[in-house]
N, C-alpha and C positions, 0 to 999 in steps of 0.2 A: 185320296187315301195316301197316307205317308208310307214310303218304302221302308222295309225292315233293314235295320243296321246289320252290316256284315260282321262287325266286331263282336266277339263272344264275351259275355260277362260271366264271371264266376257265379255258379249257383250258390244259394245261401242255405246252409244247414247249421245245426247246432254243433258245438264242439264235441259233445258226447256222440252225436251221430257220425261225425267225421272220424272220431277215434275208433268207433265200432267198425266202420268201413275199412279203415287202415288196418286194424288188427285182423280182420277177416281176409286181408289181401286183395280187397276190391280196388278198382281204379278210382283214385281220388283226384285225378287231374281236373275233372270238371269243376271242382270246388276250390281250385287254387287260382289266384290272380298273380301270374308270373311277372306281370309288369311291375309289381311292387316287391319282387324278390330281391334280397340282398345277397350279393356274392361275397363269400367269406374266403379269405386266403390265409392259409396257415404259414406262420413264420417261426423260426427258432431264434431265440435270443439267449445268450449266455450272461448270467449275472454272478458276481462273486457271492460266496455263501453268506457273508454278513448282510448283503442286500436282500437276499431271499429271506433271511431271518426277519428283517425289518418289514418286508412285505407281508410275511405271515402274521406278524404281530398286528399290523394294521387290518388285515383281513379278519382276524379274530375280533378285534374291536368293533368292526362294522358288520360282523356276522355275514361275510361274503367270501367267495373264493379268492385265492391269489390272482387267478386270471382276471376276475372281475375288477380287482384293485388296479391291476396293470392297465386294463382297457379303459377304465374310468379316468385314470390320471393322464394317460396319453391323449384321450379325447379332450380333456380339459385344456391340455397344453396346445393341441392343434386347433381347437375351436373354443376360445375362451368365452364366447357368447353362449355356449351350450352347458354352462356350469350346472351341476346338480346340487341342489341345496340339501344339506345333511342335517 
């Protein structure tokens, strides 16, 4: 008989079930796979107003937020192999 693995796997539920549990304040930890979690770090960057205006124009063209444009362009610059086709 094969011994049971000690590593815990995240249980599987639907997104709707997950949302209901979260909204009721239930413990959702068993449904998360924290090994795949991405750590987000907030940074502040100052841009001249003309640059913010141009970012906003691009964001409107692509129907995304200013933050999304900035993240997308920085990602493309740091990792050219990860280009998103538009």
